[in-house]
N, C-alpha and C positions, 0 to 999 in steps of 0.2 A: 640358366646355364652360364651366365657371366662369371659366377664364382669359379666354376670349373675351368673356364678359359683364362681368367684374370688372376687367380690365386694359386698358390702351391697347395695341393690337396694330398694328404696321406691317409691311408686306410689301414684298418686292422681287421683281419679275418681269422675265424676259428672254424676249422673243418669246412672251408670254402664258403662260410657264411659271413657277411659283412657285419661286424659287431661294433665298429667305431670308426670315426674319422676326425680329422682336424684340418684346418686351413690356415695358411699364413699369407697375409697381404702386406708385402714389404717387411715392416717390423711389427706388424699387428697380428696377433692371433685372433682371427675373426670367429672361428668356431672350433669347439672341441667337444665331441659327443661320444659316449659309450652307452650301448644298450643296457638297460637296467639289469638284465640277467647276467651281464658280464662285468659289472662294476666291482670295484675293490679287488681286482686281480692284477693291477699294475698296467692295464692297457692304456689308460689316460696318461700315465707317467711315460710309457713308451712312446706314445704319439707325441707328447710334448718334447721328449728328448730328440726325436727325429726332426721336429720343427726347429729346435734350437740348433742342431747341427747344420741344417740347411741355411738358417739365418747366418751362422758363423761363416760358412763358406761363401756367402754373398757379401761379407764384410759388414754385416749389421752388428753394432756394438750394444744395442739394447732392444728388447722386445717388450711389448705391452699388450694388455687386453682388458676389456671390461668384463667383470666376472660377477657371479652370484655367490651368495653365502655357501651354497652347496659345494663350491670349488675349494673350500678352505683346506681340506685334506691334501689335495694336490699341491696347493700353494705352500703348505707347510713343508712338503718334501722338496720344494724347489727354493730358489733364492729370490722369489718375488717379494717386492715391497710395495706398500701403498704409495701413490704419487706424492702424498703430503709428507712422506718420510716416516710415518708411524709403522710399527710392527704390524704385519698382515694379520696376525691372530687377534688383534684387538678391534678389528673392524666389524661393525654390525650392519652397515648399510648394504643392501643387496646389489648395488650398482657401482661399487668401487672400481676405480681404475688401478690396475697393478702393472708394474713393469719389472723387468729383469735387466740388471746391468752388470 
């Protein structure tokens, strides 16, 4: 329960069914999940954009997250870059740290 109490949590619903959620801990995207039946419909992008707006209103200048290779489509649509400065699409490691500035 500490995540709910300590982080910003946003949810996505479809016909009153929870289909996704995302959490922001300061400038760190801790979790972003969309149920497999609802993926590739822009839900993750929408959740990310809400977190980005929340971060901006709090004066955060950059956000980051540790991501898996499965997140590459979402990262391609955003302005995330790998911490070491390389293009996000060239990364093959499943635990890369990405940031948005």
